[in-house]
Backbone as JSON, one array per atom type, in Angstrom:
{
  "sequence": "MKTVNIYKAQTIGQQMTVEPLVINISEEFPDFKSIDEHDALFEKEALMLADGLLSTLPGGTIDRLVAELLKRKATSFVVPLFGRENGSEKRYREATLSDEERRGIAKVLIEELDKMTK",
  "N": [[0.84, -1.17, 0.0], [0.55, 2.18, -0.86], [1.76, 5.11, 0.72], [1.26, 8.49, 1.12], [2.53, 11.39, 2.31], [1.48, 14.56, 3.14], [1.65, 18.07, 3.74], [-0.71, 19.77, 5.78], [-2.88, 22.67, 5.61], [-2.05, 25.7, 7.35], [-3.3, 26.66, 10.57], [-5.64, 29.24, 10.78], [-5.63, 32.01, 12.61], [-7.6, 31.79, 15.57], [-9.97, 30.81, 14.91], [-10.31, 29.04, 12.79], [-9.61, 25.8, 12.56], [-7.61, 23.44, 11.01], [-8.41, 20.32, 10.17], [-6.8, 17.1, 10.12], [-6.66, 15.0, 7.19], [-7.62, 11.87, 5.99], [-7.38, 9.81, 3.27], [-8.77, 7.05, 1.87], [-8.13, 4.81, -0.51], [-8.92, 1.96, -1.67], [-10.61, -0.06, -2.59], [-11.82, -1.61, -5.59], [-13.41, 0.08, -8.3], [-16.92, -0.23, -8.55], [-18.82, -2.4, -10.73], [-21.28, -1.3, -12.65], [-24.59, -1.56, -14.1], [-25.54, 0.45, -15.66], [-24.68, 3.47, -17.4], [-25.41, 5.81, -16.19], [-25.38, 5.16, -13.47], [-22.63, 4.76, -13.09], [-21.71, 7.38, -13.69], [-22.98, 8.83, -11.63], [-21.69, 7.87, -9.32], [-19.03, 8.54, -9.91], [-19.28, 11.34, -9.87], [-20.12, 11.79, -7.19], [-17.9, 10.8, -5.71], [-15.86, 12.44, -6.71], [-16.68, 14.95, -5.79], [-16.56, 14.53, -3.01], [-13.81, 14.09, -2.68], [-12.76, 16.51, -3.65], [-13.92, 18.32, -1.79], [-12.7, 17.42, 0.6], [-9.93, 17.82, 0.04], [-9.83, 20.59, -0.56], [-10.55, 21.71, 1.87], [-8.44, 21.13, 3.46], [-5.77, 21.23, 2.37], [-2.96, 23.49, 1.84], [-3.38, 26.62, 0.09], [-1.5, 27.11, -1.99], [-0.61, 24.54, -2.6], [-2.96, 23.41, -3.54], [-3.42, 25.0, -5.86], [-1.23, 24.25, -7.47], [-1.69, 21.52, -7.67], [-4.12, 21.38, -9.09], [-3.27, 22.54, -11.52], [-1.31, 20.65, -12.27], [-2.87, 18.3, -12.55], [-4.56, 19.08, -14.66], [-2.65, 19.48, -16.64], [-1.67, 16.89, -17.0], [-4.01, 15.63, -17.85], [-4.5, 16.91, -20.21], [-3.72, 15.56, -22.47], [-5.91, 14.16, -23.23], [-7.23, 15.74, -25.0], [-5.85, 15.35, -27.29], [-5.34, 12.61, -27.85], [-7.35, 10.27, -29.32], [-10.11, 8.58, -27.83], [-11.39, 6.28, -28.7], [-13.0, 3.09, -29.35], [-14.17, 1.45, -27.17], [-17.63, 1.64, -26.57], [-18.61, 3.12, -24.28], [-20.1, 5.36, -21.85], [-18.5, 7.84, -21.33], [-16.6, 7.75, -23.38], [-18.17, 7.61, -25.63], [-19.46, 10.08, -25.48], [-17.21, 11.67, -25.82], [-16.43, 10.98, -28.44], [-18.54, 12.03, -29.81], [-18.15, 14.68, -29.6], [-17.8, 18.0, -30.89], [-15.42, 19.14, -31.65], [-12.68, 19.28, -33.91], [-9.83, 17.13, -34.7], [-7.6, 18.77, -35.09], [-8.4, 21.14, -33.78], [-8.59, 20.16, -31.13], [-5.91, 19.48, -30.65], [-4.76, 22.01, -30.77], [-5.97, 23.3, -28.57], [-5.0, 21.66, -26.51], [-2.25, 22.17, -26.72], [-2.04, 24.92, -26.05], [-3.13, 24.84, -23.48], [-1.31, 23.15, -22.1], [1.02, 24.72, -22.31], [0.27, 27.0, -20.82], [-0.22, 25.85, -18.32], [2.28, 24.84, -17.74], [3.64, 27.25, -17.29], [2.37, 28.04, -14.95], [3.2, 26.16, -13.11], [5.84, 26.54, -12.71]],
  "CA": [[0.0, 0.0, 0.0], [1.28, 3.44, -0.92], [1.44, 6.16, 1.68], [1.72, 9.8, 0.68], [2.41, 12.35, 3.41], [1.36, 15.92, 2.62], [1.38, 19.05, 4.79], [-2.02, 20.42, 5.77], [-2.83, 24.12, 5.72], [-1.86, 26.22, 8.7], [-4.47, 27.19, 11.24], [-5.78, 30.69, 10.6], [-6.12, 32.59, 13.85], [-8.14, 30.81, 16.5], [-11.3, 30.45, 14.49], [-10.36, 27.94, 11.81], [-8.65, 24.72, 12.77], [-7.58, 22.55, 9.85], [-8.36, 18.92, 10.61], [-6.1, 16.2, 9.2], [-7.52, 14.26, 6.25], [-7.16, 10.55, 5.56], [-8.08, 9.35, 2.07], [-8.58, 5.61, 1.73], [-8.46, 4.33, -1.86], [-8.51, 0.56, -1.56], [-11.52, -0.98, -3.28], [-12.02, -1.37, -7.02], [-14.66, 0.74, -8.68], [-17.91, -1.27, -8.83], [-19.32, -2.57, -12.09], [-22.7, -1.02, -12.7], [-25.25, -1.94, -15.35], [-25.86, 1.62, -16.48], [-23.72, 4.58, -17.43], [-25.87, 6.8, -15.21], [-24.88, 4.75, -12.15], [-21.2, 5.09, -13.09], [-21.57, 8.83, -13.63], [-23.4, 9.3, -10.31], [-20.64, 7.57, -8.34], [-17.88, 9.4, -10.26], [-19.6, 12.68, -9.4], [-20.13, 11.78, -5.73], [-16.54, 10.65, -5.19], [-15.09, 13.62, -7.08], [-17.07, 16.02, -4.87], [-16.02, 14.21, -1.69], [-12.36, 14.3, -2.75], [-12.54, 17.95, -3.77], [-14.24, 18.94, -0.5], [-11.66, 17.07, 1.56], [-8.66, 18.47, -0.3], [-9.96, 22.05, -0.48], [-10.66, 22.13, 3.26], [-7.28, 20.66, 4.21], [-4.47, 21.58, 1.8], [-2.65, 24.91, 1.64], [-3.8, 27.14, -1.21], [-0.46, 26.92, -3.0], [-0.62, 23.13, -3.0], [-4.17, 23.23, -4.36], [-3.19, 25.62, -7.17], [-0.3, 23.43, -8.25], [-2.33, 20.23, -7.93], [-5.07, 21.59, -10.19], [-2.48, 22.74, -12.74], [-0.68, 19.37, -12.62], [-3.91, 17.39, -13.04], [-4.98, 19.53, -15.99], [-1.55, 19.24, -17.57], [-1.64, 15.45, -17.3], [-5.23, 15.27, -18.55], [-4.57, 17.62, -21.49], [-3.54, 14.62, -23.57], [-7.25, 13.7, -23.66], [-7.63, 16.55, -26.14], [-5.04, 14.96, -28.43], [-5.43, 11.18, -28.1], [-8.73, 9.8, -29.4], [-10.42, 7.52, -26.87], [-12.39, 5.41, -29.3], [-12.81, 1.67, -29.12], [-15.34, 1.0, -26.43], [-18.74, 2.59, -26.66], [-19.25, 3.41, -23.01], [-20.61, 6.72, -21.76], [-17.58, 8.96, -21.5], [-15.95, 7.69, -24.69], [-19.17, 7.96, -26.63], [-19.61, 11.53, -25.43], [-15.99, 12.25, -26.4], [-16.51, 10.77, -29.88], [-19.59, 12.89, -30.36], [-17.76, 16.09, -29.43], [-17.77, 18.69, -32.18], [-14.08, 19.63, -31.98], [-11.86, 18.48, -34.81], [-8.54, 16.74, -34.14], [-6.73, 19.95, -35.12], [-8.83, 22.02, -32.7], [-8.2, 19.55, -29.85], [-4.45, 19.61, -30.51], [-4.48, 23.42, -30.47], [-6.38, 23.54, -27.19], [-4.05, 20.96, -25.64], [-0.96, 22.87, -26.76], [-2.16, 26.14, -25.27], [-3.36, 24.44, -22.09], [-0.05, 22.66, -21.55], [1.93, 25.86, -22.19], [-0.17, 27.83, -19.7], [-0.03, 25.1, -17.08], [3.73, 24.82, -17.48], [3.97, 28.55, -16.71], [1.82, 28.1, -13.59], [3.86, 25.23, -12.21], [7.28, 26.86, -12.62]],
  "C": [[0.89, 1.24, 0.0], [0.83, 4.36, 0.2], [2.06, 7.45, 1.17], [1.48, 10.76, 1.84], [2.5, 13.76, 2.86], [1.11, 16.86, 3.8], [-0.04, 19.59, 4.65], [-1.82, 21.93, 5.88], [-2.61, 24.53, 7.16], [-3.18, 26.72, 9.27], [-4.48, 28.7, 11.08], [-6.41, 31.26, 11.87], [-6.58, 31.5, 14.81], [-9.49, 30.29, 16.05], [-11.36, 29.26, 13.54], [-9.24, 26.95, 12.09], [-8.74, 23.79, 11.57], [-7.39, 21.12, 10.36], [-7.54, 18.1, 9.63], [-7.11, 15.45, 8.33], [-6.86, 12.94, 5.91], [-8.02, 10.14, 4.37], [-7.75, 7.87, 1.9], [-9.06, 5.18, 0.34], [-8.0, 2.88, -1.92], [-9.39, -0.42, -2.33], [-11.63, -0.6, -4.75], [-13.37, -0.72, -7.26], [-15.68, -0.33, -9.05], [-18.35, -1.28, -10.29], [-20.83, -2.39, -12.07], [-23.27, -1.43, -14.06], [-25.52, -0.74, -16.25], [-24.78, 2.69, -16.36], [-24.12, 5.63, -16.39], [-25.4, 6.45, -13.81], [-23.39, 5.04, -12.02], [-21.01, 6.59, -12.88], [-21.92, 9.37, -12.25], [-22.31, 9.04, -9.27], [-19.37, 8.37, -8.63], [-18.09, 10.79, -9.68], [-19.51, 12.76, -7.87], [-18.71, 11.71, -5.17], [-15.66, 11.85, -5.54], [-15.4, 14.78, -6.13], [-16.52, 15.78, -3.47], [-14.51, 14.48, -1.64], [-12.04, 15.79, -2.82], [-12.81, 18.66, -2.44], [-13.15, 18.67, 0.52], [-10.36, 17.8, 1.3], [-8.74, 19.98, -0.12], [-10.04, 22.54, 0.96], [-9.42, 21.79, 4.08], [-5.95, 21.18, 3.68], [-4.24, 23.09, 1.78], [-3.03, 25.35, 0.23], [-2.78, 26.93, -2.31], [-0.38, 25.49, -3.49], [-1.82, 22.85, -3.9], [-3.96, 23.78, -5.76], [-2.31, 24.73, -8.04], [-0.88, 22.05, -8.57], [-3.3, 20.34, -9.1], [-4.32, 21.74, -11.51], [-1.86, 21.41, -13.19], [-1.69, 18.37, -13.17], [-4.37, 17.78, -14.44], [-3.9, 19.26, -17.02], [-1.51, 17.76, -17.97], [-2.86, 15.0, -18.08], [-5.33, 15.92, -19.93], [-4.39, 16.68, -22.67], [-4.88, 14.06, -24.04], [-7.74, 14.5, -24.85], [-6.94, 16.09, -27.43], [-5.27, 13.5, -28.82], [-6.89, 10.76, -28.17], [-8.95, 8.62, -28.45], [-11.48, 6.57, -27.43], [-12.1, 3.96, -28.98], [-14.03, 1.12, -28.43], [-16.42, 2.07, -26.55], [-19.39, 2.74, -25.29], [-19.54, 4.91, -22.95], [-19.61, 7.81, -22.06], [-16.92, 8.93, -22.87], [-16.93, 8.0, -25.81], [-19.39, 9.47, -26.66], [-18.4, 12.22, -26.05], [-16.06, 12.15, -27.92], [-17.49, 11.73, -30.53], [-19.27, 14.37, -30.22], [-17.57, 16.72, -30.81], [-16.39, 19.2, -32.56], [-13.37, 18.7, -32.95], [-10.56, 18.08, -34.11], [-7.59, 17.94, -34.06], [-7.09, 20.93, -33.99], [-8.42, 21.47, -31.34], [-6.71, 19.69, -29.61], [-4.09, 21.05, -30.15], [-4.83, 23.77, -29.03], [-5.37, 22.9, -26.23], [-2.72, 21.69, -25.58], [-1.0, 24.13, -25.89], [-2.32, 25.81, -23.79], [-2.06, 23.99, -21.43], [0.94, 23.81, -21.36], [1.55, 26.72, -20.97], [0.03, 27.13, -18.36], [1.44, 24.98, -16.73], [4.17, 26.13, -16.82], [3.54, 28.6, -15.24], [2.62, 27.23, -12.62], [5.36, 25.48, -12.09], [7.53, 28.04, -11.72]]
}
């Protein structure tokens, strides 16, 4: 099991105490029969993770984490995700952007994120 130790935000005055956060990622994502069930759980877990991180991490760590995640995900604009016809890939395939437009967006996004993380 991996363990990642991260600093929490500092307490601000006497009014806001930052509680430690433990994130347990140990079980495989369940196999649902419908895309809507998948999407609902993705949404729920994303919100829980965002709430936990935003209430615990220092602002500078949050800024760099968001930039790093976007930079790593930017390849989704370049690499087609065809093959399986599940919900997210079908929605991606049906997107109106051309390959050239996606590459242009990815290039600009990566350049801007590189600036933010340096």
